[in-house]
C-alpha positions in Angstrom: -3.0 17.9 1.5 -1.0 20.7 -0.2 2.6 20.4 -1.8 4.3 23.8 -1.5 7.8 22.7 -2.3 9.8 20.0 -3.6 13.7 19.6 -3.4 16.5 17.1 -4.6 20.1 17.4 -3.7 23.1 16.8 -1.9 26.5 18.8 -1.1 27.4 19.4 -4.6 24.1 20.1 -6.6 20.5 20.9 -6.1 17.2 22.0 -7.4 14.1 23.4 -5.2 10.6 23.8 -6.8 8.7 26.3 -4.6 6.1 28.0 -7.1 3.1 25.6 -6.5 -0.3 26.9 -6.1 -3.1 25.4 -4.1 -5.2 24.9 -7.4 -4.2 23.2 -10.9 -0.5 23.5 -11.5 0.8 22.7 -15.0 4.5 22.3 -15.4 5.6 22.3 -19.0 8.6 22.4 -21.4 9.1 22.8 -25.1 11.3 19.5 -25.1 11.8 16.3 -23.1 14.5 15.8 -20.5 14.0 19.0 -18.7 13.5 17.6 -15.2 9.6 17.3 -15.1 9.6 13.7 -14.3 12.7 13.8 -11.8 10.7 16.4 -9.9 7.5 14.3 -9.9 9.3 11.3 -9.0 11.2 12.8 -6.4 7.9 14.1 -4.9 6.3 10.8 -4.8 9.5 8.9 -3.8 9.9 11.1 -0.7 6.2 10.1 0.3 7.2 6.6 0.2 6.3 5.5 -3.3 8.1 2.8 -5.4 11.2 4.9 -7.1 10.8 5.1 -10.8 13.5 7.8 -12.0 15.2 8.1 -15.2 18.0 5.5 -15.2 20.6 8.6 -15.6 20.0 9.7 -12.0 21.2 7.7 -9.0 18.6 8.9 -6.8 19.9 7.1 -3.9 22.8 9.5 -3.9 20.4 12.6 -3.1 18.1 13.9 -0.3 14.6 14.2 -1.4 12.5 16.9 0.5 8.8 18.1 0.3 7.3 20.6 2.5 3.3 20.1 2.7 0.6 21.1 4.8 -2.4 19.1 6.0 -5.3 21.4 7.0 -3.5 24.0 9.4 0.0 22.2 10.0 2.7 22.4 7.8 5.4 19.5 7.6 8.6 19.0 6.2 9.3 15.6 5.0 13.0 14.2 3.7 14.0 11.0 2.4 17.3 9.4 1.7 17.3 5.7 0.4 14.9 4.1 2.9 15.4 6.6 5.7 12.8 9.4 6.7 13.0 12.8 8.6 9.7 14.4 9.3 9.5 17.7 11.0 6.0 19.4 12.2 6.7 23.0 13.9 9.6 22.3 16.5 9.0 18.2 16.5 11.6 16.3 14.7 10.9 12.5 14.0 13.2 10.0 12.5 12.0 6.7 10.7 14.1 3.9 9.2 11.6 2.3 7.0 8.4 3.1 5.0 6.2 1.0 7.9 7.4 3.2 10.7 6.6 6.2 8.6 3.2 5.1 7.6 2.3 4.1 11.2 3.5 7.4 12.7 1.3 9.2 9.7 -2.0 7.1 10.3 -1.7 8.0 13.9 -0.6 11.8 13.8 -1.4 13.2 10.4 -4.5 11.6 8.5 -5.9 7.8 8.8 -4.5 5.5 6.0 -6.7 2.5 5.0 -6.4 -0.9 6.5 -6.6 -4.1 4.6 -6.4 -7.7 5.4 -3.4 -9.3 3.4 -2.5 -12.9 4.0 -4.5 -13.5 6.9 -3.1 -10.4 8.9 -4.5 -6.6 9.0 -2.0 -4.0 7.8 -2.0 -0.4 6.7 -1.6 -0.3 3.0 1.9 0.9 1.6 2.3 4.2 -0.1 2.8 2.0 -3.6 -1.0 1.1 -3.4 -2.5 4.2 -1.6 -0.9 6.6 -4.0 -2.5 5.0 -7.0 -5.6 6.7 -5.8 -4.0 9.9 -6.6 -0.9 9.4 -8.9 -0.1 8.2 -12.5 3.6 8.2 -13.5 4.9 8.1 -17.4 5.3 4.4 -17.0 3.6 1.3 -15.8 0.1 2.6 -17.5 -1.7 -0.7 -17.6 -5.8 -0.2 -17.8 -6.3 -3.8 -16.8 -4.4 -3.9 -13.7 -2.7 -1.9 -10.9 0.8 -0.3 -11.3 3.4 -1.9 -9.3 1.8 -5.1 -9.1 3.8 -7.6 -7.2 3.0 -7.9 -3.4 -0.5 -6.3 -4.0 -3.1 -7.1 -6.7 -6.3 -5.6 -7.8 -8.1 -7.4 -5.0 -6.1 -5.5 -2.8 -6.7 -2.2 -4.3 -10.5 -3.0 -4.2 -10.4 -3.9 -0.6 -8.6 -0.6 0.1 -11.4 1.3 -1.8 -13.8 -0.5 0.4 -11.8 0.4 3.4 -11.7 4.1 2.4 -15.5 4.0 2.3 -16.0 2.3 5.8 -17.3 -1.0 4.0 -16.3 -4.4 5.1 -14.3 -6.7 3.1 -14.1 -10.1 4.5 -17.3 -11.3 2.7 -17.6 -14.5 0.3 -20.5 -14.4 -2.1 -22.4 -16.8 -4.3 -24.8 -16.1 -7.0 -27.7 -18.1 -6.9 -28.5 -19.6 -3.6 -31.4 -22.1 -4.7 -29.1 -23.5 -7.4 -26.4 -24.0 -4.9 -28.9 -25.5 -2.3 -30.1 -28.0 -4.9 -26.5 -29.2 -5.7 -26.0 -29.7 -2.1 -28.9 -32.0 -1.6 -27.9 -33.8 -4.8 -24.2 -34.5 -3.4 -25.8 -35.7 -0.1 -28.0 -38.2 -1.8 -25.1 -39.7 -3.6 -23.0 -39.7 -0.2 -25.8 -41.6 1.7 -26.1 -44.2 -1.4 -22.2 -44.9 -0.9 -22.9 -45.3 2.8 -25.5 -47.7 2.2 -23.2 -50.0 -0.3 -20.3 -49.9 2.2 -21.5 -50.5 5.6 -17.9 -50.5 7.2 -17.8 -46.8 6.6 -20.7 -46.3 8.8 -19.7 -48.6 11.8 -20.4 -47.5 15.3 -17.1 -49.2 16.5 -14.4 -46.8 17.7 -11.7 -48.3 15.7 -13.8 -48.6 12.6 -15.0 -44.9 12.6 -11.4 -43.8 13.2 -10.4 -45.5 10.0 -13.3 -45.3 8.0 -15.2 -42.2 8.8 -15.5 -40.1 5.6 -14.7 -37.0 7.8 -11.3 -38.6 9.1 -9.3 -38.0 5.9 -10.9 -35.0 5.0 -10.2 -33.6 8.6 -6.8 -34.5 8.5 -6.2 -32.9 5.2 -7.8 -29.9 6.4 -6.0 -29.8 9.7 -2.7 -29.9 7.6 -3.6 -27.2 5.7 -5.0 -25.3 8.8 -1.8 -26.1 10.6 0.6 -24.9 7.8 -1.5 -21.4 7.6 -1.4 -20.9 11.4 2.1 -22.0 11.6 3.1 -19.4 8.7 1.2 -16.7 10.4 3.1 -17.4 13.7 6.2 -17.3 12.0 5.5 -14.0 10.3 4.4 -12.3 13.6 7.3 -13.6 15.5 9.9 -12.3 13.0 8.0 -8.8 13.0 7.8 -8.8 16.8 11.5 -9.9 17.1 12.4 -6.9 14.9 10.2 -4.4 16.6 11.7 -5.7 19.8 15.4 -5.4 18.5 14.4 -1.7 17.1 13.1 -1.0 20.6 16.0 -2.1 22.2 18.3 -0.2 19.9 16.4 3.1 20.6 16.5 2.7 24.2 20.3 2.2 24.2 20.6 5.3 21.9 18.6 7.3 24.6 20.8 6.1 27.0 24.0 7.0 25.2 22.7 10.4 24.2 21.9 11.5 27.5 25.4 10.2 28.8 27.0 11.4 25.3 28.8 7.8 25.4 31.0 7.5 22.2 29.5 4.5 20.1 26.1 3.1 19.9 24.2 0.5 18.0 21.4 2.5 16.3 23.2 5.9 16.0 26.7 7.8 17.5 27.8 11.1 18.2 30.3 12.9 15.8 31.8 16.0 15.8 30.8 18.2 12.8 34.2 19.7 12.3 36.7 17.1 12.8 34.5 13.7 12.5 35.6 12.5 16.1 32.9 10.8 18.0 31.6 13.2 20.7 28.9 16.0 19.8 27.0 15.1 16.6 24.4 12.0 16.3 24.2 9.6 13.4 20.8 8.0 12.8 20.9 4.2 12.0 20.8 2.5 8.5 23.4 2.6 5.7 22.3 5.9 4.2 22.0 7.6 7.6 21.6 11.2 8.6 23.7 13.5 10.7 22.2 15.7 13.5 24.1 18.6 15.2 23.5 17.8 18.7 25.6 20.3 20.6 22.6 22.4 21.6 20.0 20.9 24.2 17.0 22.2 22.0 18.4 19.7 19.3 19.5 17.2 21.5 15.8 17.1 23.4 14.0 16.8 19.9 16.1 13.8 19.0 15.5 12.2 22.2 11.8 13.0 22.0 11.7 11.4 18.5 13.4 8.3 19.9 11.2 8.2 22.9 8.0 8.4 20.6 9.4 5.5 18.6 10.2 3.4 21.8 6.3 3.9 22.8 5.3 2.8 19.4 7.3 -0.3 19.4 5.8 -1.1 22.6 2.3 -1.1 21.4 3.4 -2.8 18.3 5.3 -5.9 20.4 1.8 -6.1 22.4 -0.4 -6.3 19.4 1.8 -8.8 17.8 2.2 -10.9 21.3 -1.7 -10.9 21.3 -2.2 -12.2 17.9 0.4 -15.0 18.5 -1.2 -16.1 21.5 -4.4 -16.3 19.6 -2.9 -18.3 16.9 -1.4 -20.5 19.5 -4.5 -21.4 21.1 -5.8 -22.0 17.6 -3.1 -24.3 16.8 -3.7 -26.2 20.2 -7.4 -26.5 19.2 -6.6 -27.9 15.8 -4.2 -30.6 17.1 -6.6 -31.8 19.8 -7.7 -35.3 18.9 -8.9 -38.6 20.5 -6.1 -41.4 20.7 -6.6 -45.2 19.6 -4.3 -48.2 19.8 -2.3 -49.5 16.7 -3.5 -52.9 17.5 -7.4 -52.3 16.9 -6.1 -50.2 13.7 -4.8 -53.1 12.2 -7.6 -55.3 13.0 -9.8 -53.2 10.9 -7.2 -52.8 8.1 -8.5 -55.3 5.7 -11.9 -54.3 5.5 -11.0 -50.6 4.9 -9.2 -51.6 1.9 -12.4 -52.7 0.2 -14.0 -49.3 0.5 -10.9 -47.1 -0.6 -12.8 -45.8 -3.5 -15.7 -45.3 -1.9 -14.2 -43.5 0.9 -12.1 -41.3 -1.5 -15.3 -40.4 -3.3 -17.3 -39.4 -0.1 -14.2 -37.4 1.0 -14.6 -35.1 -2.3 -18.2 -35.0 -1.5 -17.9 -33.8 2.2 -15.5 -31.2 1.0 -17.8 -30.1 -1.8 -20.5 -30.1 0.5 -18.8 -28.0 3.1 -17.6 -25.5 0.8 -21.2 -24.9 -0.7 -22.8 -25.0 2.9 -20.1 -22.6 4.1 -21.1 -20.1 0.9 -24.5 -20.3 1.8 -24.2 -19.5 5.5 -22.0 -16.7 4.6 -24.6 -15.0 2.4 -27.3 -15.2 5.1 -24.9 -13.5 7.5 -25.5 -9.8 6.5 -23.3 -10.3 3.4 -26.1 -9.3 1.0 -25.9 -5.8 2.3 -22.3 -5.6 2.5 -22.0 -6.6 -1.3 -24.5 -4.3 -2.4 -22.5 -1.5 -0.8 -19.2 -2.6 -2.4 -21.4 -2.8 -6.0 -22.8 0.6 -5.2 -19.4 1.9 -4.7 -17.8 0.3 -7.8 -20.9 1.6 -9.7 -20.9 5.1 -8.5 -17.2 5.3 -9.5 -17.7 3.5 -13.1 -20.8 5.7 -13.6 -18.7 8.8 -13.0 -15.8 7.6 -15.1 -18.3 7.5 -18.2 -19.9 10.5 -17.7 -16.7 12.4 -17.3 -15.7 10.4 -20.5 -18.3 11.7 -22.5 -17.8 15.1 -21.1 -14.3 15.1 -22.4 -14.9 13.2 -25.7 -18.8 13.3 -26.6 -18.2 11.4 -29.9 -16.2 8.5 -27.9 -17.6 5.0 -28.0 -15.9 3.5 -25.0 -18.0 2.3 -22.2 -16.3 1.5 -18.7 -17.9 -1.2 -16.9 -15.3 -1.6 -14.1 -12.5 0.3 -12.8 -10.2 -1.7 -14.6 -10.6 -2.9 -18.2 -10.4 -6.9 -19.2 -6.9 -8.0 -19.9 -7.8 -8.6 -23.6 -9.2 -5.0 -23.9 -6.6 -2.6 -25.0 -6.9 1.3 -25.2 -5.0 3.0 -28.1 -3.7 6.4 -28.4 -5.3 9.3 -26.2 -8.0 6.5 -25.0 -5.7 5.3 -22.4 -4.6 8.7 -21.4 -8.4 9.6 -20.8 -9.2 6.5 -19.0 -6.4 7.3 -16.4 -7.7 10.8 -16.1 -11.3 10.4 -15.4 -10.4 7.4 -13.1 -8.5 9.9 -11.1 -11.0 12.5 -11.1 -13.8 9.7 -10.1 -11.5 8.7 -7.1 -11.2 12.3 -6.0 -14.8 13.5 -6.6 -16.3 10.3 -4.8 -13.8 9.4 -2.1 -13.2 13.0 -0.9 -9.7 12.3 0.1 -7.2 15.0 0.9 -4.5 14.4 -1.6 -3.4 16.4 -4.5 -3.9 14.7 -7.9 -0.5 14.2 -9.5 -0.1 13.0 -13.1 3.2 12.8 -15.3 2.8 13.8 -18.9 -1.1 14.3 -18.6 -1.5 14.9 -22.5 0.3 11.7 -23.1 -0.5 10.1 -26.6 -1.3 13.5 -28.4 -4.4 14.3 -26.3 -6.1 16.8 -28.3 -6.3 20.7 -27.3 -10.0 20.7 -27.0 -10.0 17.6 -24.7 -7.2 19.0 -22.8 -9.2 22.2 -22.2 -11.8 20.3 -20.8 -9.5 18.2 -18.7 -8.2 21.4 -17.2 -11.7 22.8 -16.6 -13.3 19.4 -14.7 -10.1 19.2 -12.8 -10.0 23.0 -11.6 -13.5 22.4 -10.0 -12.2 19.7 -7.8 -11.2 22.2 -4.9 -8.1 20.1 -4.5 -4.6 20.6 -5.5 -3.8 19.5 -9.1 -0.3 18.9 -10.6 0.1 18.1 -14.2 3.3 17.8 -16.6 3.5 18.1 -20.2 6.0 18.6 -23.2 4.6 21.3 -25.6 4.9 21.5 -29.3 6.9 24.5 -30.7 3.6 26.1 -31.7 2.2 25.4 -28.0 4.8 27.4 -26.1 2.9 30.0 -24.0 -0.5 28.7 -24.0 -1.0 28.3 -20.4 0.5 31.8 -19.7 -2.9 33.6 -19.7 -5.2 30.9 -18.3 -6.5 32.3 -15.2 -7.3 29.0 -13.7 -4.0 27.6 -14.3 -0.5 28.0 -12.4 2.0 27.7 -15.2 5.5 26.6 -14.2 7.7 26.7 -17.0 10.9 24.5 -17.4 11.8 25.3 -21.1 14.9 27.0 -20.0 16.1 24.2 -18.1 19.5 22.6 -19.5 18.5 19.3 -21.1 19.5 16.4 -18.7 20.9 18.9 -16.1 18.0 20.2 -13.7 20.3 19.9 -10.7 23.1 22.8 -9.9 24.7 24.9 -7.7 22.2 27.6 -8.1 19.8 26.2 -5.6 22.4 24.8 -3.2 22.0 27.7 -1.0 18.2 27.4 -0.6 18.9 23.3 -0.3 21.0 23.7 2.3 18.8 26.1 4.4 16.3 23.0 3.9 18.4 20.6 5.4 19.3 22.7 8.1 16.1 23.4 8.9 15.5 19.4 9.7 19.1 19.5 11.1 20.9 17.6 8.3 24.6 17.7 8.0 25.2 17.3 4.2 
């Protein structure tokens, strides 16, 4: 993936950056507030990342556009708020959410990793995925992922495993023999309790219903399973209803576009001159786009885009229905049980009270035994091979991080034992900067992804000139696009101009805190016109 152009603007002001190369790009300025961070954040925001713009910029008032290529195909992607437009050659697609964009992206551009989250498989969101190749100025935590909230470190590791085609749904135990010995001890204690309280092992059906140590355990487990399945059914049903609603709106849109009716639920036709509802199309959403549909060509592109969305929603509804039916069957099996009369239960009530404490302890023992036996069984089911693959991947990454670190800082004393540091381990000064750089480098080197490496303020915390030269040399050998930004000291101005491996983009002449202006409006309007947007 190569970034060719980044643009941000509206009808009043704009900025366009189109001087990127396919190799290492360094965007510099001789002072802060020259627009470097706005440019990088606009780029990442357009790709679906969590916004982290300076507080002085109301980013929702602007269109954010990037032109990029993947292999031999060129794309133009535009985002405003949570709406997206994607153009490839003559095809124009409209997306009303990041979820829609990522589903189309993984199907038509390149595949995104899939992980299991809350019991449901999902394509990872950009906010997690782009942590493989992007580090911003803020939220630089060495002990955790950025934007932690819905996602966590476990999700990040699972994404790495998915990227390397390694399974993730494996439970592990370190010492199988020790666990088996503990299981035997627990079973002996359980056996002795049953001998002391014969009512607990009575063969009578009523006594068994009341006193079986598995009954209470199974009931508690049943409640937990029911709650879990219920929540999954509810979440899947909401998703299916939302998909059905969007599909219905798109179908109505198609019908109305073809007949050029005036008002539709997911868009409307408006005149670009007098604003009447006759000859332009507005996409759905608060921050919508306007498309000129006075020509059959544009109108057909819009229709093809919406038809594609209808097909995608249909597939999505089928998947949700299948998953709901599967969980409904699971719920049915959980609720199935034998019946017994209330009179018989009351008859055995007094005897059961005498064995209450023993029953409580046996329930605890059964829960522990079941948990340990499940762990042992999981280990026996090819888990060792899978776990080994996971460990090898993480070790390969950390080994490369350490090797790269010592290339950059031969006298350094850091030792990376994992991708993330411990919570009480804090890097100071340039150590944190080097950590993030070697981590991104290792991901790019070992995962062979097709993303550009992007670091805003790559020399943060006073990375020395010698270390900087080593960093630039290492990244220049990756054979992928690299985009770095930095603020230069007065004596450093011009240092990149004669570096053959560096494409230097100088922002020193930009007016402080005023990157956007009228100078780029014409070029920006051509970009928006190319994707049929009315400013």
